[in-house]
Every structure is written in structure tokens, then in C-alpha cells.
C-alpha positions in Angstrom: 20.2 14.2 -2.2 23.4 15.1 -0.6 24.0 13.1 2.7 24.0 16.4 4.9 20.8 17.5 3.4 18.4 14.9 4.6 19.0 15.8 8.4 18.2 19.4 7.7 15.1 18.8 5.8 13.8 16.6 8.4 14.6 19.1 11.2 12.7 21.8 9.1 9.9 19.4 8.5 9.6 18.5 12.2 9.4 22.3 13.1 6.7 22.9 10.5 4.9 19.9 11.8 4.7 21.4 15.2 3.6 24.6 14.0 0.8 23.3 12.1 -0.3 20.4 14.1 -3.4 21.5 15.4 -4.6 22.5 12.0 -3.5 19.5 9.9 -3.1 16.7 12.4 0.8 16.2 11.6 2.7 13.8 14.0 6.3 13.5 14.5 7.3 9.9 15.7 10.1 7.7 15.8 11.8 4.8 17.6 15.5 4.1 19.0 16.2 0.7 19.4 19.8 -0.2 20.4 21.4 -3.4 21.5 24.8 -4.8 22.7 25.4 -8.1 20.7 28.1 -10.7 21.4 28.1 -12.2 17.9 29.6 -15.5 16.7 28.9 -16.3 12.9 30.7 -19.4 11.7 29.2 -18.7 8.1 31.1 -15.4 8.0 33.8 -16.1 10.2 32.8 -13.3 12.6 33.4 -13.4 16.2 33.0 -9.9 17.9 30.9 -7.5 20.0 28.5 -5.3 18.1 26.2 -2.3 18.8 23.4 -2.7 16.5 20.8 -0.1 15.7 17.6 -2.3 15.1 15.6 -0.7 12.5 15.5 2.7 14.7 13.3 5.4 12.7 12.1 8.8 12.5 8.9 9.7 10.5 6.1 12.1 9.9 2.2 11.1 9.2 -0.8 13.1 9.2 -4.1 13.5 7.4 -6.5 16.5 6.3 -9.9 16.5 5.4 -10.5 16.9 1.5 -14.4 16.6 1.8 -16.8 15.4 4.3 -16.2 11.5 3.3 -12.6 11.5 2.2 -9.2 12.3 4.1 -5.8 12.8 2.5 -3.2 10.8 4.4 0.6 10.6 4.1 3.6 9.2 5.9 7.3 9.7 5.4 9.4 7.3 7.5 13.2 6.8 7.5 15.3 4.1 9.2 18.1 6.0 11.3 21.6 4.1 11.9 22.0 5.5 15.4 25.1 2.8 16.0 27.6 3.9 13.5 25.7 6.3 11.3 26.0 4.2 8.0 22.7 2.7 6.9 24.1 2.3 3.3 27.3 3.6 1.6 27.9 6.0 4.2 24.4 7.5 4.4 22.8 7.5 8.1 19.2 7.4 6.6 17.4 4.6 4.7 13.8 4.9 3.4 11.1 2.8 5.0 7.3 3.2 4.3 6.8 6.4 2.5 3.3 6.9 0.7 0.7 9.4 0.3 -3.1 8.3 -0.8 -6.8 8.7 0.4 -9.0 7.1 3.2 -12.7 7.0 3.4 -15.9 4.6 3.6 -14.6 3.0 0.5 -11.4 1.8 2.4 -7.9 3.2 1.9 -5.5 3.7 -1.2 -2.0 4.5 -1.0 1.0 4.8 -3.5 4.8 5.1 -2.8 7.2 2.6 -1.3 5.8 0.2 1.2 5.6 -3.3 2.9 3.6 -5.7 0.8 0.4 -7.1 2.0 1.9 -10.7 2.4 4.6 -9.2 4.6 1.9 -7.1 6.7 0.1 -10.6 7.0 2.7 -11.8 9.4 1.3 -9.6 12.1 3.2 -10.2 15.4 3.9 -13.7 14.9 7.6 -12.9 14.6 8.5 -12.0 18.4 11.9 -10.9 17.5 11.2 -8.5 14.5 14.1 -6.2 13.5 16.5 -7.9 16.1 19.9 -9.0 14.8 20.3 -12.8 14.1 16.4 -13.2 15.4 14.3 -11.7 13.0 12.6 -14.4 10.5 14.1 -12.5 7.5 17.4 -14.5 8.4 15.8 -17.8 7.1 12.8 -16.8 5.2 11.8 -15.0 2.1 8.7 -12.8 2.0 9.8 -9.6 4.2 9.7 -7.5 1.2 9.3 -3.7 1.3 8.3 -2.8 -2.5 9.1 0.3 -4.3 6.4 1.8 -6.7 3.6 0.0 -5.0 -0.1 0.8 -5.1 -2.1 -0.7 -2.1 -5.8 -0.8 -1.7 -7.3 -1.9 1.7 -11.0 -2.7 2.1 -13.0 -1.6 5.1 -13.3 -4.3 7.9 -16.5 -6.0 7.8 -17.3 -8.6 10.7 -13.6 -8.8 11.2 -12.7 -9.6 7.6 -10.6 -7.3 5.5 -8.3 -7.4 2.5 -5.3 -5.7 1.0 -4.7 -5.9 -2.7 -1.5 -4.5 -4.3 0.0 -4.0 -7.7 3.6 -3.3 -8.5 4.5 -1.8 -12.1 7.4 -3.3 -13.8 9.4 0.0 -14.1 12.8 0.1 -15.4 12.7 -3.6 -16.6 12.6 -4.5 -20.5 10.9 -7.8 -19.6 8.1 -6.3 -17.4 6.1 -3.4 -18.7 2.6 -3.6 -17.5 0.9 -1.8 -14.6 0.5 -5.1 -12.6 3.7 -7.2 -13.3 4.0 -7.9 -9.4 0.9 -8.2 -7.4 0.5 -8.9 -3.7 -2.7 -9.6 -1.6 -3.7 -10.8 1.7 -7.2 -11.8 3.4 -7.3 -11.1 7.1 -9.8 -12.1 9.6 -10.1 -11.4 13.3 -12.5 -13.0 15.8 -12.1 -11.9 19.3 -8.6 -13.4 20.4 -8.1 -15.2 17.3 -6.5 -13.9 13.9 -6.0 -15.5 10.6 -4.2 -14.3 7.4 -3.7 -15.8 4.0 -1.4 -13.8 1.5 -0.1 -14.4 -1.8 2.6 -12.8 -3.9 3.0 -13.2 -7.8 6.5 -12.1 -9.2 7.5 -10.0 -6.3 11.2 -10.0 -6.1 11.1 -12.6 -8.8 9.2 -14.9 -6.4 5.7 -16.7 -6.3 4.7 -17.1 -2.8 1.6 -18.5 -0.6 1.8 -17.5 3.3 -0.7 -18.7 6.0 -0.5 -17.4 9.5 -2.7 -17.7 12.6 -2.4 -16.4 16.1 -4.4 -16.8 19.4 -4.4 -15.0 22.7 -5.5 -16.5 25.8 -5.0 -14.3 29.2 -1.6 -13.3 29.2 -0.5 -15.8 26.8 -0.2 -15.7 22.8 0.7 -18.4 20.7 1.3 -18.0 16.7 2.2 -19.8 13.7 3.3 -19.2 10.1 3.6 -21.5 7.1 4.7 -20.5 3.5 5.9 -22.0 0.3 8.0 -20.1 -2.3 8.9 -20.7 -6.1 11.2 -18.9 -8.4 8.9 -16.9 -10.8 11.0 -18.1 -13.6 11.8 -21.8 -12.6 9.3 -23.5 -10.3 11.6 -26.4 -9.5 13.4 -24.0 -7.4 11.3 -23.7 -4.2 11.5 -23.5 -0.4 9.1 -24.3 2.5 9.1 -22.5 5.7 7.4 -22.6 9.0 7.4 -20.7 12.6 5.9 -21.4 15.7 6.2 -18.8 18.5 4.8 -17.8 22.0 4.8 -15.0 24.5 3.6 -14.8 28.0 3.3 -11.6 30.2 4.1 -11.5 33.9 3.4 -8.1 35.2 5.8 -5.8 33.6 7.9 -8.8 32.2 7.2 -10.7 28.8 9.0 -14.0 28.1 9.0 -14.8 24.4 10.5 -17.5 22.2 10.2 -18.8 18.6 11.3 -21.7 16.3 11.3 -21.7 12.6 12.9 -23.8 9.7 13.3 -23.4 5.9 13.8 -26.4 3.8 15.3 -25.7 0.2 15.6 -27.5 -3.1 18.6 -30.2 -2.9 17.8 -30.8 1.1 19.3 -27.7 2.2 18.0 -26.4 5.5 18.3 -23.4 7.8 16.8 -23.3 11.6 16.2 -20.5 13.8 15.8 -20.6 17.4 15.1 -17.8 19.6 14.4 -16.7 23.3 14.1 -13.5 25.2 12.8 -11.6 28.0 11.4 -7.8 27.7 11.2 -5.7 30.8 8.6 -2.7 30.3 9.7 0.8 31.7 6.2 2.3 31.0 4.1 2.6 27.7 6.9 3.6 25.3 9.9 2.1 26.7 11.7 -1.2 27.6 15.0 -3.0 28.1 15.4 -6.8 26.8 17.8 -9.3 26.6 17.8 -12.3 24.2 19.7 -15.4 22.7 19.3 -16.5 19.1 20.8 -19.2 17.2 20.5 -19.9 13.4 21.8 -23.2 12.0 22.6 -23.3 8.2 23.1 -26.6 6.5 24.2 -26.3 2.7 24.6 -30.0 2.2 28.3 -29.9 2.8 28.9 -28.4 6.2 26.8 -26.9 9.0 27.5 -23.4 10.3 26.2 -22.0 13.5 25.6 -18.2 13.9 24.7 -17.1 17.5 24.1 -14.0 19.5 23.3 -13.0 22.9 22.1 -9.5 23.3 20.9 -6.7 25.7 19.2 -3.8 24.6 16.4 -1.0 25.0 13.8 0.4 22.9 12.4 4.0 23.2 9.3 5.2 21.2 8.2 8.7 21.0 
């Protein structure tokens, strides 16, 4: 697809969506998230100010009734680089979760490109998701959005539900099965307490187990994540990660913080610490500030990557 074609198609799709919204429940949605960051990255010898588009996005989603018991569902979501217009190789758009499927009393089944069940199991424990030098993906594996994935989600029964996914080994001479990669998660919620246990098998050439828990009391939430990762072809290459996080609401303000660490083979280590404050401007908007630091120990030297940032987020 040509670079100039996608905005035209999205504009046309948006117009069509508004025209048929009453009949087929099409929703146009999006999020703009921009931050101005003062960045000092010793690991890359970078010291500068940056304007960052933090996973800003534009999407269409909807459903229509196939029968009394089944709905056809779809979602087409693109990340939009609203800072410099260059998401990758000069293109302003990048594919996020895009799928089609069916929903009914049996549960939900979708196929396309989507976050793995293990990634979804994270919930909201990462208090700084999508933010530059603060998202846990800076020090942890497992934040995968898989291509060619088929996901089945069970109905929720007494707070318990499961997600099961298979990933065919397309375009790989060594993997030619329908489930060369698998991801699954068991999720449980009871009042203010949530648990998740998830596993990946040969996803992004890694085997992984993740455990997540979060508890809320009043205006405060605390959470934790632990995971272990092995190379799918060499079990001697492994890493162990953990994260503790918390947030507390004070009226229209939310104070949040987290600390995480990953230990690698050969005694290498990465540490992440972040603290921030959000100010709500209503249901769909906020301004925020945060400070985040990543310490990378490669066994020979230690590099500190730091940022202080101020930004805003608008959902529509």
C-alpha cells in the first residue's frame, strides 16, 4: 500500500462508519498521547529533548448480528506517529490489533494480528505503559503483538476465564504446523483482587511463564508481576524478571510508581524505576508528568538512561 493511500482509506472508512453506525454499530475511536521528554541515554550516547508520540492510535471497531446467538466482530487499529510522521521507514501508520471473528455464548474467537494472551495478562500492572523509557518492555520480554494469531477466549464463569492462542509457522522452513507457537492465560477476578497465570511456547523464539496479581483497596491499587524466560532453542539462555507497582488517587490526581528488574544469564542485570503524577481533565483527557530511569549492567560497565517528561493524553 502506498504511503498516501492509508490516510485516504481511513478517512473514507470513517465517513462510511458514521453513515452506517446506527445499522451496524461501527465505532470510530482513537487516542492522542504526546510528551515532551528531556532524555539522557548513556547506552546510546543521546542527550536531547524529544517530542514523543506514545502509541497514539486511530481505529474502527464494530459488530453485527449473524444470528440470535452469534455476533460477527472486527477491529482495525493503527498506531499514528503524530510527532514526526515517521512510525517506520517514513510511514506515519503502523499496524496494531487488527482482527475479525465471532462472539457468542460459546465465547469469542478472533484471528489476525493481536497482543498475545500472555501480554494481555499484564492487565494494568505496568503503570507507565506506552511511555518512553518507562514501559516495562524496556527491560522485559513478553510484550508481543503476534502476526497470524488465532485466539479463543472462554466466557467468564464465577470470575474465571481463559485465553488460548495458536500461531501457525508461516514463512518458516523449520515451522510448518498450525500451532508452532502457542500462548495461553488463565485469569481470575474476585471483587478487588485479580490473578493471571500465562505461558508462551516458542513465541518470538522464546518459552515464557508469567504470573500477575493486583489488589485494590479504596483509592489505592498495588500489583506485581513475575516471569521467567528461556530461549526456545537453548534452555541455558534465560532471564528472570519481576515488577512491583502502585497508584493512589487523590481527587483528580493520580500518583503512581513502579520498580522492576531483569536478571540475565552471566549475571547481567537491567533495573527500571519510574514515578509520575496524572491530572484528570475529565473522562477522556489528562495531563501528566513522570521521571524514569533504566540502569543497564552488561558485566563490564553500567549505563544509566533517564528521562523527565510532561505530556497529555486525549481519548475519543
